[in-house]
C-alpha positions in Angstrom: -36.7 200.9 -119.1 -36.5 202.9 -116.1 -34.0 201.9 -113.2 -37.1 200.9 -111.0 -38.9 198.9 -113.4 -36.0 196.9 -114.3 -35.1 195.7 -111.0 -38.3 193.8 -111.2 -37.1 191.8 -114.1 -36.6 188.0 -113.1 -32.8 188.3 -114.6 -32.1 191.5 -112.8 -33.1 190.1 -109.8 -31.0 187.0 -110.3 -28.3 189.0 -110.8 -28.7 191.2 -107.6 -29.6 188.3 -105.5 -27.7 185.6 -106.7 -28.5 182.4 -109.0 -30.2 179.5 -107.1 -28.7 176.4 -108.3 -30.4 172.9 -108.4 -27.9 170.5 -106.7 -30.5 167.6 -106.5 -34.0 166.6 -107.0 -34.6 167.7 -103.5 -32.0 170.6 -102.7 -31.1 173.6 -103.8 -28.3 176.1 -103.1 -27.2 180.0 -103.6 -24.3 182.2 -102.7 -24.1 185.9 -103.0 -22.1 188.5 -101.8 -23.2 191.4 -99.6 -21.8 194.9 -98.7 -22.4 194.4 -95.1 -20.3 193.1 -92.0 -21.3 189.5 -91.4 -23.0 190.3 -88.0 -25.4 192.6 -89.8 -26.2 190.2 -92.4 -27.2 187.5 -89.9 -29.3 189.8 -87.8 -31.0 190.9 -91.4 -31.4 187.2 -92.1 -33.2 186.4 -88.7 -35.3 189.7 -89.3 -36.2 188.7 -92.8 -37.2 185.0 -91.4 -39.3 186.6 -88.6 -41.4 188.5 -91.0 -41.7 185.1 -93.7 -45.0 182.9 -93.0 -44.4 179.3 -92.5 -40.7 180.2 -91.5 -39.2 179.6 -88.2 -35.7 180.0 -86.8 -34.3 176.8 -85.4 -31.1 177.1 -84.0 -27.4 178.7 -84.7 -24.7 176.2 -85.5 -21.1 176.8 -84.2 -19.3 173.7 -84.6 -16.7 174.0 -87.3 -17.7 173.4 -91.0 -21.3 173.2 -90.1 -21.5 176.5 -88.6 -24.5 178.9 -89.7 -28.3 179.5 -89.1 -31.0 176.7 -89.4 -34.4 177.7 -90.5 -37.4 175.4 -91.2 -40.1 176.2 -94.1 -43.1 174.6 -93.9 -45.2 174.0 -97.1 -48.4 175.7 -97.4 -51.0 172.8 -98.1 -49.2 169.5 -96.6 -47.2 171.4 -94.0 -44.4 169.7 -95.3 -40.7 170.6 -93.5 -37.7 171.8 -95.7 -34.6 172.5 -93.9 -32.7 175.7 -94.8 -29.2 176.1 -93.7 -27.3 179.9 -94.1 -23.9 180.2 -93.4 -22.2 183.6 -93.5 -18.5 184.5 -94.0 -16.4 187.5 -94.0 -15.1 189.2 -97.4 -12.6 191.6 -96.5 -13.6 194.2 -93.5 -16.7 195.7 -94.9 -18.4 192.6 -96.9 -19.8 189.0 -96.4 -20.8 186.1 -98.4 -24.4 184.4 -97.7 -24.5 180.7 -98.6 -27.6 179.2 -98.2 -28.9 175.5 -99.0 -32.5 174.2 -99.0 -33.6 170.5 -98.5 -36.6 168.6 -98.5 -37.0 166.1 -95.6 -39.4 163.8 -97.4 -40.3 162.7 -100.8 -38.5 162.1 -104.1 -38.7 165.4 -105.7 -39.4 168.8 -104.5 -41.5 169.8 -107.4 -39.5 173.1 -107.1 -40.1 174.3 -104.0 -36.4 174.5 -102.5 -35.5 177.2 -105.2 -38.4 178.9 -104.1 -37.8 178.8 -100.6 -34.3 180.5 -101.3 -35.7 182.9 -103.5 -38.5 183.7 -100.9 -35.4 184.2 -98.2 -33.3 186.3 -100.6 -36.0 188.6 -101.5 -36.9 188.8 -97.8 -33.7 189.5 -96.9 -33.1 192.3 -99.7 -36.3 193.9 -98.2 -34.5 194.1 -94.9 -31.3 195.4 -96.1 -33.0 197.9 -98.3 -36.3 198.9 -96.7 -36.9 201.6 -99.8 -36.0 199.5 -102.8 
């Protein structure tokens, strides 16, 4: 199988972007590393969200443990809001780690929406970081 074709498989995508974990009926989390400086990754995150429909940047949080970026994603049909928080930390001098969490504001189950939110964000981020991929 060609390298370009293998990049499209779900398993390879998961390896490249990080495994999205279900942490509750209304939440999902992911942690993945990138070979870019934290400020580059934060800029790429903002650019990625700007290109996504139904996503909006809410604010940067700079208060100790809760530092990071906050986004809101609205569902297509009913417009429910899901909160997505992304935290970027430095790994050495040229790398960074992204830890992101998506949580529904309402309901007893998200019906898989929060994992989809994170996968959508990671794919958009990858397109910004590797535009020719």
